[in-house]
Backbone bond lengths (Angstrom), bond angles and torsions (degrees), N, CA, C in turn:
res aa  C-N    CA-C-N  psi(-1)  N-CA   C-N-CA  omega(-1)  CA-C   N-CA-C  phi
1 X - - - 1.551 - - 1.467 110.15 -
2 X 1.274 115.28 137.10 1.454 124.40 179.71 1.540 109.98 -65.13
3 X 1.343 114.86 145.14 1.479 120.06 174.90 1.435 110.12 -58.16
4 X 1.429 115.61 144.42 1.460 118.85 175.83 1.461 108.54 -72.25
5 X 1.307 117.21 159.29 1.493 126.89 178.51 1.534 111.79 -122.64
6 X 1.368 111.36 132.28 1.450 117.34 177.59 1.569 104.56 -125.75
7 X 1.397 112.36 128.46 1.474 122.58 176.11 1.417 104.64 -102.59
8 X 1.437 117.75 129.26 1.433 125.59 -177.20 1.545 105.54 -122.14
9 X 1.275 120.47 110.19 1.481 119.05 175.97 1.558 109.11 -77.54
10 X 1.295 117.90 152.37 1.449 122.82 179.09 1.505 110.11 56.96
11 X 1.322 116.83 41.11 1.484 122.86 -176.70 1.506 115.58 -95.41
12 X 1.298 121.08 11.47 1.442 119.02 177.30 1.547 113.93 -85.85
13 X 1.332 116.23 4.18 1.482 120.10 175.04 1.536 109.39 -165.40
14 X 1.303 112.58 172.71 1.475 122.36 172.21 1.486 115.43 54.25
15 X 1.374 112.97 -134.94 1.459 119.18 -174.43 1.513 111.53 -66.37
16 X 1.331 116.23 -36.38 1.470 120.81 179.94 1.547 109.32 -64.60
17 X 1.322 120.73 -43.48 1.480 120.99 175.59 1.465 111.93 -61.57
18 X 1.330 116.75 -44.17 1.485 119.72 -177.97 1.518 108.74 -65.49
19 X 1.306 120.11 -35.76 1.499 122.61 -180.00 1.575 105.09 -67.53
20 X 1.287 121.84 -48.95 1.440 122.83 -179.08 1.541 109.96 -56.10
21 X 1.244 115.29 -46.57 1.516 120.71 -176.28 1.627 108.15 -62.79
22 X 1.276 112.78 -40.06 1.495 115.53 -179.45 1.590 110.05 -64.21
23 X 1.240 111.54 -47.26 1.545 114.86 -180.00 1.600 109.25 -60.89
24 X 1.359 115.17 -44.13 1.552 119.02 178.78 1.510 107.93 -59.89
25 X 1.193 115.88 -41.65 1.517 119.14 -174.20 1.570 110.78 -65.32
26 X 1.312 114.67 -22.21 1.397 120.04 176.77 1.556 116.68 -102.70
27 X 1.287 111.35 15.60 1.496 122.27 169.82 1.494 113.00 86.81
28 X 1.261 118.50 18.47 1.451 120.25 176.96 1.618 109.07 -91.10
29 X 1.322 116.67 139.29 1.439 121.36 166.39 1.584 109.65 -66.45
30 X 1.255 119.35 145.05 1.496 119.76 -172.22 1.533 108.38 -134.83
31 X 1.264 112.82 150.35 1.586 122.84 169.55 1.459 105.15 -109.01
32 X 1.322 114.52 125.18 1.438 125.10 170.23 1.492 111.16 -95.49
33 X 1.226 120.99 114.88 1.553 127.17 -171.95 1.532 103.73 -107.82
34 X 1.386 113.16 140.31 1.423 120.84 170.29 1.493 108.30 -146.91
35 X 1.327 117.62 162.35 1.493 117.97 179.74 1.577 112.85 -117.96
36 X 1.363 117.87 -16.34 1.463 119.13 -173.51 1.525 111.06 -123.66
37 X 1.384 118.13 -68.59 1.407 123.99 -169.28 1.543 112.20 -110.31
38 X 1.283 118.32 120.58 1.404 126.38 -173.90 1.537 110.19 -73.75
39 X 1.390 119.38 -29.02 1.441 119.64 -175.03 1.500 116.03 -59.21
40 X 1.376 119.13 -47.06 1.501 118.50 178.81 1.649 110.01 -67.33
41 X 1.323 115.48 -27.79 1.442 115.72 178.77 1.513 112.64 -71.44
42 X 1.381 113.44 -37.50 1.526 116.10 177.96 1.469 110.27 -67.35
43 X 1.384 116.92 -35.16 1.503 119.34 -179.24 1.598 106.41 -65.75
44 X 1.326 118.27 -45.02 1.470 115.59 178.55 1.540 111.17 -62.45
45 X 1.342 115.41 -36.51 1.509 115.63 -178.51 1.484 109.30 -65.47
46 X 1.290 121.85 -37.41 1.477 125.98 172.55 1.508 110.03 -56.21
47 X 1.293 115.82 -46.29 1.528 118.43 -179.70 1.474 109.75 -66.20
48 X 1.281 115.47 -36.88 1.492 116.17 176.88 1.497 116.32 -64.38
49 X 1.369 116.08 -43.06 1.340 124.57 175.11 1.539 113.49 -56.93
50 X 1.327 112.09 -43.53 1.490 119.33 178.04 1.559 108.54 -65.12
51 X 1.296 118.20 -50.59 1.429 123.81 -177.27 1.545 113.08 -59.37
52 X 1.304 117.24 -33.97 1.383 121.06 178.48 1.553 117.06 -110.97
53 X 1.350 110.51 26.42 1.505 114.70 176.29 1.566 117.20 -62.22
54 X 1.295 115.46 -33.23 1.487 118.30 178.67 1.540 112.21 -67.91
55 X 1.329 114.23 -18.61 1.435 116.16 -176.06 1.625 110.92 -106.57
56 X 1.344 114.96 -4.71 1.482 119.23 -178.71 1.486 109.42 74.06
57 X 1.344 118.91 34.38 1.500 123.33 -176.20 1.563 107.81 -62.15
58 X 1.278 112.62 140.38 1.449 122.07 171.48 1.529 113.84 -106.94
59 X 1.286 118.11 146.62 1.450 120.80 -177.27 1.471 107.54 -129.26
60 X 1.350 113.98 138.62 1.493 119.94 172.94 1.482 107.89 -119.60
61 X 1.275 119.04 125.95 1.507 127.08 179.54 1.537 105.35 -100.01
62 X 1.385 114.96 121.70 1.423 114.99 179.59 1.542 110.14 -133.00
63 X 1.284 116.75 137.44 1.425 123.10 170.39 1.529 110.88 -88.96
64 X 1.378 114.74 122.32 1.390 117.67 -177.82 1.494 105.42 -162.84
65 X 1.377 116.59 127.69 1.470 124.86 178.31 1.606 104.37 -92.93
66 X 1.294 113.00 108.40 1.517 118.20 -179.28 1.512 115.62 -55.23
67 X 1.439 117.85 -19.58 1.414 123.66 178.04 1.594 108.32 -73.49
68 X 1.295 117.00 -12.70 1.467 119.53 -172.59 1.579 104.42 -109.70
69 X 1.339 116.06 111.36 1.423 117.36 -178.40 1.530 115.41 -59.94
70 X 1.180 119.76 -33.29 1.463 122.96 176.54 1.563 110.35 -64.38
71 X 1.270 115.72 -38.05 1.504 120.07 176.17 1.569 111.03 -64.16
72 X 1.358 114.75 -39.07 1.451 118.38 178.55 1.495 109.69 -66.74
73 X 1.290 120.21 -42.06 1.423 122.10 -179.79 1.499 111.82 -68.03
74 X 1.341 117.88 -40.47 1.478 123.69 172.36 1.522 113.19 -57.73
75 X 1.300 117.43 -38.58 1.474 122.50 -179.79 1.543 109.57 -68.69
76 X 1.292 114.16 -43.16 1.501 115.62 178.12 1.545 107.34 -65.26
77 X 1.280 121.31 -41.45 1.486 121.70 177.83 1.506 109.91 -58.64
78 X 1.304 118.03 -46.46 1.457 120.08 179.12 1.477 112.14 -56.04
79 X 1.330 118.59 -49.27 1.524 122.38 175.08 1.443 109.30 -60.16
80 X 1.331 124.80 -41.82 1.402 126.66 178.18 1.518 112.47 -56.14
81 X 1.424 113.55 -47.41 1.430 120.84 179.78 1.450 112.83 -63.77
82 X 1.315 119.52 -42.35 1.466 125.78 -174.23 1.522 110.97 -74.45
83 X 1.352 119.87 -49.54 1.399 119.70 -170.52 1.579 112.59 -128.05
84 X 1.369 115.48 -14.17 1.434 118.53 -179.73 1.565 114.79 67.46
85 X 1.269 117.83 16.70 1.483 120.44 -178.58 1.564 106.31 -156.76
86 X 1.344 110.07 160.34 1.499 119.61 165.61 1.490 102.91 -152.21
87 X 1.414 114.64 125.23 1.404 121.27 -175.49 1.606 111.94 -100.25
88 X 1.329 111.08 -31.55 1.531 116.28 177.40 1.509 107.59 -140.79
89 X 1.322 114.78 134.83 1.448 124.15 172.43 1.549 105.98 -116.29
90 X 1.374 112.91 118.11 1.418 117.70 177.47 1.560 106.58 -105.58
91 X 1.357 116.61 108.00 1.494 122.29 172.18 1.547 108.24 -77.53
92 X 1.277 112.32 101.17 1.466 120.66 -178.85 1.445 114.48 -117.90
93 X 1.315 120.21 -23.67 1.429 121.11 -174.91 1.455 111.47 -63.04
94 X 1.374 114.81 139.98 1.469 117.74 -176.26 1.499 107.36 -160.39
95 X 1.323 117.50 156.44 1.413 120.83 175.14 1.559 110.63 -142.96
96 X 1.266 112.97 166.82 1.538 117.69 175.65 1.490 113.13 -160.84
97 X 1.219 116.92 176.63 1.455 124.40 174.24 1.531 104.18 -135.10
98 X 1.233 115.74 115.16 1.485 119.06 179.45 1.503 114.81 -74.46
99 X 1.336 113.14 115.33 1.482 118.10 177.04 1.582 108.60 -136.29
100 X 1.266 117.91 151.70 1.413 117.19 178.42 1.584 110.61 -65.30
101 X 1.206 115.05 148.77 1.501 119.82 -173.66 1.486 113.13 -63.94
102 X 1.336 118.40 -20.88 1.482 119.70 178.44 1.531 111.29 -97.32
103 X 1.338 116.35 2.51 1.497 119.41 178.34 1.473 112.79 -94.37
104 X 1.304 114.47 82.91 1.507 121.48 -174.71 1.501 107.18 -67.87
105 X 1.346 123.55 -27.73 1.416 122.67 178.03 1.539 115.97 -83.65
106 X 1.431 113.32 -1.15 1.428 120.15 -177.07 1.621 113.48 -70.99
107 X 1.312 111.55 -19.21 1.452 118.67 177.63 1.546 109.70 -121.54
108 X 1.327 115.91 120.25 1.405 115.62 175.85 1.592 110.13 -94.06
109 X 1.312 115.72 -178.19 1.493 116.96 -179.25 1.514 110.68 -59.48
110 X 1.297 118.37 -43.75 1.474 121.45 -177.50 1.481 110.54 -61.00
111 X 1.362 116.31 -41.96 1.523 119.44 175.20 1.491 112.33 -58.35
112 X 1.362 115.51 -49.63 1.417 117.03 -178.55 1.489 111.97 -64.84
113 X 1.245 120.47 -38.87 1.490 121.45 178.11 1.523 115.15 -62.63
114 X 1.401 110.97 -42.16 1.457 115.80 179.12 1.584 109.30 -64.31
115 X 1.308 117.88 -48.71 1.468 122.71 177.86 1.584 109.40 -54.97
116 X 1.297 114.60 -54.15 1.422 115.48 -179.26 1.424 118.23 -62.39
117 X 1.364 116.97 -32.23 1.462 124.17 -179.48 1.504 110.71 -65.87
118 X 1.422 118.94 -37.43 1.429 125.06 176.94 1.499 113.18 -79.73
119 X 1.300 118.35 -50.65 1.420 127.27 -174.34 1.508 117.82 -69.66
120 X 1.366 113.57 -35.03 1.447 117.40 -175.91 1.578 111.10 -116.57
121 X 1.272 116.82 -58.85 1.409 118.41 -177.63 1.552 112.08 -66.12
122 X 1.289 116.44 -32.24 1.486 120.19 178.47 1.541 109.39 -58.96
123 X 1.315 118.32 -45.95 1.469 120.56 -176.13 1.538 110.37 -59.97
124 X 1.397 107.71 -45.36 1.504 113.02 -179.17 1.568 111.42 -61.41
125 X 1.326 112.83 -46.79 1.522 114.32 -179.90 1.495 113.58 -60.83
126 X 1.358 117.31 -35.86 1.476 119.16 176.75 1.527 111.13 -66.56
127 X 1.267 113.91 -44.40 1.558 112.37 176.67 1.488 112.92 -56.30
128 X 1.350 110.25 -50.92 1.537 115.66 179.44 1.460 113.42 -54.30
129 X 1.389 119.01 -44.82 1.437 123.21 -178.29 1.511 113.42 -68.07
130 X 1.361 116.01 -29.62 1.485 119.61 -175.71 1.514 111.54 -97.01
131 X 1.245 119.65 -10.79 1.514 121.84 -176.02 1.539 112.28 -49.10
132 X 1.318 117.12 -48.38 1.517 117.40 -177.19 1.581 109.76 -56.46
133 X 1.335 116.68 -45.58 1.482 121.23 179.51 1.490 110.28 -67.54
134 X 1.227 123.59 -40.38 1.479 129.26 -175.90 1.502 109.32 -65.65
135 X 1.388 116.34 -40.35 1.474 119.29 -175.86 1.535 112.22 -75.02
136 X 1.277 115.58 -5.59 1.460 114.97 -179.85 1.618 115.71 -74.75
137 X 1.335 111.31 -20.70 1.415 118.84 -172.73 1.488 113.45 -128.31
138 X 1.324 116.64 119.64 1.489 119.61 -177.62 1.620 107.36 -63.53
139 X 1.266 112.92 142.73 1.446 120.25 -174.21 1.453 118.89 82.70
140 X 1.288 118.14 2.05 1.486 120.87 175.11 1.561 107.84 -63.41
141 X 1.353 115.95 159.18 1.455 118.65 -175.15 1.497 109.55 -147.23
142 X 1.304 112.60 163.64 1.485 124.94 171.56 1.474 105.11 -125.10
143 X 1.359 116.85 128.77 1.484 122.69 179.71 1.607 102.95 -117.39
144 X 1.266 118.59 122.82 1.389 123.35 176.31 1.532 110.37 -107.14
145 X 1.330 113.46 119.64 1.515 118.11 178.46 1.502 107.87 -99.95
146 X 1.359 111.55 140.12 1.456 119.05 -179.72 1.547 112.63 -122.88
147 X 1.269 117.33 165.56 1.393 120.65 179.10 1.563 111.42 -84.98
148 X 1.244 116.72 151.20 1.502 122.63 176.15 1.470 108.87 -77.60
149 X 1.440 119.78 -7.76 1.437 121.19 -177.42 1.488 115.33 -56.79
150 X 1.372 116.92 -30.81 1.433 120.93 -179.69 1.505 111.89 -62.42
151 X 1.329 112.23 -36.42 1.489 119.13 -174.29 1.533 110.29 -87.62
152 X 1.314 121.96 -28.01 1.421 123.51 -174.70 1.524 114.50 -97.06
153 X 1.415 116.88 -19.32 1.374 118.86 -179.06 1.541 112.33 81.87
154 X 1.304 117.32 14.21 1.424 120.48 179.73 1.542 109.76 -105.25
155 X 1.290 120.72 160.95 1.420 126.41 176.81 1.536 105.73 83.82
156 X 1.301 112.61 -148.27 1.512 118.45 -170.93 1.507 110.24 -104.27
157 X 1.374 114.51 40.34 1.506 123.97 -175.75 1.519 113.54 -71.67
158 X 1.396 113.25 -5.31 1.396 112.02 -176.53 1.498 115.70 -53.43
């Protein structure tokens, strides 16, 4: 049986990186996704390869901005071309602009649209792009990670 594949958006740091490393340590092939700087993504990929060395884990590093639908489709195509499957999609990519809760002028329309396009639309676009791959295997899953900002009132949750 082919190794399972996990795609983790925003996996060049933080929770996404930790998630990718955990999957790799359990023998899953992983996709490390980043939108700006390749260096941290490559470092996480090296850690994933080391964590999954006993399993022969493969890692694919892909630049894709989840706010760009074409990037989401291209990422799914890259995963299709490499492994022909995706068993888990973890929508972890997110962004914010930290402003005080009472600073209504701290976010302008462009800030709000950028945040919304990554945090909400991006997750939708990734699910849509990966649905054909996910539907090929029973038990496949989508995991959506969200910020605690909505509950704490911190960040750009206005």
